N, C-alpha and C positions, 0 to 999 in steps of 0.2 A: 406473584408477586416481586417487586423490583428491587433486587438484592447488589446491584453494581453501584462501588462507590464513587465520588468524584473525579476523586484520585486516579481513573483510569479513563479519563476524557484526556485525549491528548489536541493540539493543533499543529497542523502544518503548514508548510510557507508558500504553497505553488501559485496562491494568488497575491503574495508580495514580489512577485519577482520583480516588479520596475521600486522595490525600495528596500533598504537595507536588511539584512540580515537580524541587525540590532533591532530592527520596530519590531521586527514579529518577535522577537525574542522577550522582548519587555512586552507588548500584550501579551505574550500567552502567561507571563509573570501577572499583567494587571487585569486579566481578566480570571481569573483565581483558577488555573491550571497547573498542571506540575509534569506535566511529560508533554512532547515533542516529535512528531515523525519530522524528519528531513527529506526534505524533494532534493536531491541533486539535480543540481543545474546551474549553471551562470544568473547573476551574480553571485550566488550565496556560495555554490559547496558544488564545480566543475571541474572533478580531483584531477583532469588530464591536465590541469592548468594551473595543477597546485603542489606547492612541498609540501615535505614532510611537519616544516614547521606553521606552514599555511593550516595544514588538517587539525595541529596540535591548537593551532589559537581556535578553531571551531570549535572543538571540541571544550578549549576554554571556557568561550563566553556561555556555552551549553549548562555547564555541572558550576560557574561561579552565579548563578542564579537557580540554582537548586534546585535546574528541569533535569528532566530525567528523557534518554532518548530511544523510544522504545520500536522504531524502527528505521531506517536508512533508505531507500528509496529512487535511484539512478533515474533520471527519466529515460525510456524508453521504448516510447509509444509511437514514437516518428524516427526515420530516415536520420541514421545508416545501422539500427540498432533493431536485427532482427534472427535471432539463433535457432529460425525453422528454415531460412532464405534459400532459395534453390542452388547458389555460386560457395564454393566450399570457402573461398574470399570472406565474399560478405557473414559466415557462417564462426569463421577463425576472429575475425576483426570486434563481430559480437562477442564472442566468448570471451574472448580477451577482455574488453570494457566489463565484462560480468565479473569476473575475476577480479580482475583488478578493484572493483567496485569491492566484492566480502573482502578486499586486505583494507580498502578507505574507511569501510563498515567499523570492521574490528579496532582499527586505532582509534575511532571516533567513539570506540565502547559502548555499542550498538550490538545487542545479539539475538536479530533479524533482519535481513534484507527482502527488499520485497522482487518478485522477479515476475515477467510474463511470456507464456510459450511465442509472441512471436505469432506472422502467418502464412500460409501455403495461399499458390493465387485465388481468389475470388469462386475460379469457374471451378475448383475443387479438381482442378486438372492432374495435382502434386500433392495433393490433400494428405495423401498417405507415407510419402516421403517427407514431408513437412511434420509431420507427428515426431517422425521418428525421428528427426534431426532435433528438435524441440526436448525432447524427452532424455536424447542422451549429452545434449547440455543441461538441462537441469541434472541429471544423475553428476554429470561431472561438476557441477556448481558446489551441490552440497556433498559430497565428497570432501573438497576443497575448504566450505565450511565445517566441517569436523572438525578443520584444524584447525582453525580462527575463530573458534567459538559463537557462528555465525547460523543460524537456522534460516533455511530460503520458506517464505511465506509464497507460495503460487495463489495469482489472482486472476479473478474468471473477465473475461472483456466482453462487450458488447460484440454481437452480431455485426456492426459495422467497424469493429475494431482487429477482431480477431475469425480463423475462421476454425480454429484449434479448439481453445478451451475459453469456451462463450456460456455458459450454462452449469448446473451441477454436477447432473450424469456425466458431461464430458471432463470436468474436476477431478470427481473418482474415480474415474477412468486412464486418467494420467496415471493421479496417486496408487492407483493398484498398479498401471505397469513400470513403477517410481518404484515402488514397496522400499523407499529408503527411508529412515525413522529421521534426517536430519533434512526432510522437507514436510509443512502444512499446509494445508488449506488454508484460503480465505477469503473474506464475503466483501464483497463492495455493495452495499444500497441500490445501484443505479442496474448495473450490469444483471442486480437479484428481482428489481423490479421489472426490468423488461422483460425477463424469462417464468417472470408469475410467479417467483419462488418466494419464499419466506427464511428470516433466520431457524421458525421450527425446524424447515426443512434440511438447511446444512446443517445444522444440531442431528438430529435425526441421522445422517449419513455419514457423517466426519467425527459427533464426538469430540475427544481432548485432542482430534486431529488440525479445529479449528483453531487456528492459531494467533488470527489477525483480522479487523474488521474496519474497513473507512465507513462510515457513520454521517449518514450526510439527507440533507431531505431532496427529495427531486418529486418526479412529476408522469413518468419514472424519470427521465434522463433530467439534466441540470447541473447536480452536484452543487444541489442549491445550498444555502445559513438555515438552517433548522426553522420553520414559522414560512418559509418561501414555494415551500411545495405542500404537497396532499400527503408524502408517507406515513401511518400511520404509527407516529414512533413510541407511546406508550406501547402500546402491541410486540412490536421490534425490541422493546428492553427487555419485559416481561415475557417474551419466548428466550431469548438470551440468558435472562437469567436462570427462568425453566430448566432450561434446555442444559447450565451449569460449563456456558461460557466462561473462562479465568483471564483471557487476555483483558485487552485497549480496544477502545473507540476512539479514532481520527476524523479526526475534520479532513475529509478533504473537498476541499472549497474549490471550486476551478471555473466557475460561470464568470463570462466576462463583466458584469455586470456590478461585481465587486471589486474590480479593480485597482478603482481610485480613491475605495475605503476599504480597503480590507481589512482594520481595525473593527471596523461596526460588524462586517459577518461574523467575527468568533465571538465578540459579544455578545450579538444577539442568540448564536448556538448554544452557547457555553449559559448564558440565563437561561434559554429555553430547557437544554437537557436540566441545568443543577432541581429544576423542578419536580425530575424525575428522579435522579439518584441520590443516593443513599449521602 
């Protein structure tokens, strides 16, 4: 039985990158959503180009619409951010980026921030060292997050994005080695689907350490609006409910086909999922 409520569905602004932030927030309200996840990148929120007043203005825009910010997700899947990089200057720059992101998340009122491990060379020639660098960096972020009230949500990437944490077993291994109460795991339907895993697998392995979900349709790739892929939506929602998941479901819709009309992708997904949510 599905017991997840509609107020736990969140929209994300990543497919709105050619539109003002205001449009994204207004669309979330118009589509009946009460939560958002903020993708941290220009033109909406690239904190390195912002003042404290700018950050507070964005928080005000969210809160005046009675929206809840459930996660802050700084852009980190492209150069120059890689905590597992071979050179110390790259790692230092990446760690500082995440440290400042935690401070920005706190100022925004978010209690959760998404982090990925980065990657080593895909020939695995430095995988052991890359893993170590990623683990040490995430641990430092978890410690800082405690002081700012921000929990770290560690996301699994696809195998073409990272050779470190790219499936449930590697996520469990990293979380076990970190052994830090301020770090939890998160699920993204796309890498989960590529790995042949299910929400039930995640909840069996992580339990209440599963703290965030990117819930989108796919084939399994695509990060599609619901109804445009072939994921078994009702099955996934049932497994999340029966497994006791208490967090939010965020619409990380990234496929290029939605760039010209992001509103339609959110409305389609919300209408589709509201048929199942309480």
